[in-house]
C-alpha positions as CSV (number, residue, x, y, z in Angstrom):
1,M,7.2,-8.5,-13.4
2,S,9.5,-11.2,-12.2
3,D,12.1,-8.6,-11.3
4,H,10.0,-7.6,-8.2
5,N,11.3,-8.4,-4.8
6,P,9.7,-11.7,-3.7
7,N,9.0,-10.1,-0.2
8,F,6.7,-7.6,-2.0
9,S,4.0,-10.1,-2.7
10,V,1.2,-7.5,-2.3
11,Q,0.6,-4.7,-4.7
12,P,0.1,-1.2,-3.3
13,P,-3.5,0.1,-2.8
14,W,-3.1,2.5,-5.8
15,I,-2.5,-0.4,-8.1
16,E,-5.0,-2.8,-6.5
17,Y,-7.7,0.0,-6.6
18,P,-6.6,2.3,-9.4
19,G,-7.9,5.9,-9.2
20,K,-8.9,5.6,-5.5
21,E,-7.5,8.2,-3.1
22,P,-6.2,7.2,0.4
23,T,-9.3,9.0,1.8
24,W,-11.7,7.1,-0.3
25,G,-14.8,5.9,1.6
26,G,-14.5,2.4,0.2
27,W,-11.5,1.7,2.5
28,R,-14.1,1.7,5.3
29,Q,-16.7,-0.7,3.8
30,G,-17.1,-3.8,1.7
31,Y,-14.5,-5.8,0.0
32,S,-12.0,-3.0,-0.2
33,E,-12.1,-2.6,3.6
34,G,-11.4,-6.3,4.0
35,W,-8.5,-6.1,1.6
36,L,-7.0,-3.1,3.4
37,D,-7.5,-4.6,6.9
38,D,-6.7,-8.3,6.1
39,I,-4.1,-8.1,3.4
40,W,-2.6,-4.6,3.1
41,F,-2.0,-3.5,6.7
42,P,-0.6,-6.9,7.9
43,F,1.8,-6.9,4.9
44,W,2.8,-3.3,5.2
45,R,3.3,-3.3,9.0
46,K,5.6,-6.4,9.0
47,L,8.1,-4.7,6.7
48,T,11.1,-3.0,8.2
49,P,11.7,0.7,7.6
50,E,14.4,-0.3,5.0
51,E,11.9,-2.7,3.3
52,K,9.3,0.0,3.2
53,S,11.7,2.4,1.5
54,A,12.6,-0.2,-1.0
55,Y,8.9,-1.0,-1.6
56,L,8.1,2.7,-2.2
57,E,11.0,2.9,-4.7
58,E,9.7,-0.2,-6.5
59,F,6.1,1.1,-6.4
60,P,6.3,4.9,-6.3
61,P,3.1,6.5,-4.9
62,P,1.2,8.3,-7.6
63,D,1.0,11.6,-5.7
64,E,1.9,13.4,-2.4
65,D,-1.3,12.3,-0.6
66,W,-0.4,8.6,-1.1
67,L,3.1,9.2,0.0
68,L,1.9,11.0,3.1
69,Y,-0.4,8.1,4.0
70,M,2.2,5.5,3.4
71,T,4.9,7.2,5.4
72,E,3.0,8.9,8.2
73,Y,-0.6,7.8,8.6
74,W,-0.5,4.1,7.7
75,K,2.8,3.2,9.4
C-alpha cells in the first residue's frame, strides 16, 4: 500500500472496524470511542475539502450510509 497518499495516515472507520455501521453503538463507548474521538475526528477534520474528496476516492465508503456520515454528519 505504498501508493497511498502520505497525508492519509489513518485508515477509515470501515477498514479499522470492518462490518461496523456509522450508527454502531461502539462509537460511543470503549476503545472504539477513543479511536473515533482521538484519532479519526482530528485527522478527518484537518483535511481540506479537496483532501477529503481525494481520501474518499482512495478509500471509497462501502455504502450510502457511510458516505452520508463522511460528507454530511462527520464534517
